[in-house]
C-alpha positions in Angstrom: -26.2 16.8 -18.0 -27.6 13.7 -16.3 -27.7 12.5 -12.5 -25.3 9.8 -11.7 -26.4 6.1 -11.7 -25.0 3.0 -10.0 -22.0 1.6 -12.0 -21.0 5.0 -13.4 -17.2 5.4 -13.5 -15.7 8.8 -12.5 -12.3 10.2 -11.9 -10.7 13.1 -10.1 -7.5 15.0 -10.6 -5.5 16.4 -7.7 -2.2 18.4 -7.8 -0.2 20.0 -5.1 1.0 23.3 -6.6 1.8 23.9 -10.3 5.2 22.0 -10.2 3.5 18.7 -9.0 2.3 15.9 -11.0 -1.6 15.4 -12.0 -2.7 12.5 -9.7 -5.6 10.8 -11.1 -8.1 8.7 -8.9 -10.7 6.5 -10.4 -13.9 5.2 -8.7 -17.4 3.8 -9.3 -20.9 4.9 -8.0 -22.1 2.1 -5.8 -24.8 3.6 -3.9 -27.4 6.4 -4.3 -29.4 8.6 -1.9 -31.9 11.3 -2.6 -29.1 13.9 -3.0 -25.7 12.1 -3.0 -23.9 9.4 -5.0 -21.4 7.4 -3.0 -18.3 6.2 -4.7 -16.6 2.9 -3.9 -13.7 4.8 -2.4 -16.1 6.4 0.2 -16.3 9.8 -1.5 -19.7 11.3 -1.4 -20.6 13.4 -4.4 -23.9 15.8 -4.9 -25.7 14.0 -7.5 -26.4 17.1 -9.4 -24.2 18.0 -12.4 -22.9 21.4 -12.9 -20.5 23.2 -15.3 -17.0 22.4 -14.2 -14.3 23.7 -16.7 -11.7 22.2 -14.6 -11.1 18.8 -16.7 -14.4 18.3 -18.4 -17.4 20.5 -19.1 -19.5 18.7 -16.6 -18.5 17.7 -13.0 -20.0 16.5 -9.7 -19.1 18.4 -6.6 -17.7 16.5 -3.6 -20.2 16.9 -0.6 -19.0 19.4 1.8 -16.2 20.5 -0.6 -17.8 22.1 -3.5 -14.3 23.2 -5.0 -13.4 19.5 -5.7 -15.1 17.9 -8.7 -15.4 14.3 -10.2 -16.0 13.7 -13.9 -17.3 10.8 -15.8 -14.4 8.9 -17.1 -13.4 9.4 -20.9 -10.9 7.9 -23.1 -9.0 11.2 -22.8 -9.0 11.0 -19.2 -7.6 7.4 -19.2 -4.8 8.2 -21.7 -4.0 11.3 -19.8 -3.7 9.4 -16.4 -1.5 6.8 -18.2 0.8 9.7 -19.4 0.9 11.1 -15.9 1.6 7.8 -14.2 4.6 7.2 -16.4 6.1 10.6 -15.5 5.7 9.9 -11.9 7.2 6.2 -12.3 10.1 7.9 -14.0 10.5 10.7 -11.7 10.4 8.3 -8.8 13.0 5.9 -10.4 15.4 8.8 -10.9 15.0 9.9 -7.2 16.0 6.4 -5.9 18.6 5.3 -8.6 22.2 5.6 -7.7 24.1 5.8 -10.9 27.7 4.1 -11.3 30.1 6.0 -13.1 29.9 3.5 -16.2 26.2 4.2 -16.3 26.7 8.1 -16.1 29.3 7.7 -18.9 26.8 5.8 -21.0 24.0 8.1 -20.5 26.5 11.2 -21.3 27.5 9.6 -24.6 23.8 9.0 -25.6 22.8 12.6 -24.9 25.9 13.8 -26.9 25.0 11.5 -29.8 21.4 12.8 -29.9 22.8 16.5 -29.8 25.0 15.7 -32.7 22.1 14.6 -34.9 
């Protein structure tokens, strides 16, 4: 468990309730003080790694909000973010899309054909 260095890439995941999507934020360490690591997006982290168990084994607490942790970026985190972002795009598209009757019929037939398989 190492302290952060300038250039380290980190991520955080926020979720508003169990039914909400996981929303990933990514940033990079741009400045260090004696005790803090400052991210490009302005978030200040306590530069002391600690066991997290939230998303990864090790996390860095947000200064003045120790319940929020940022983690070193991993391939798993990037992939999970891509999956969640696609879910959000699909959800948002369906929220604003107004289907015509012809489109509804087409979707209905596709689902019926899939059920028959």
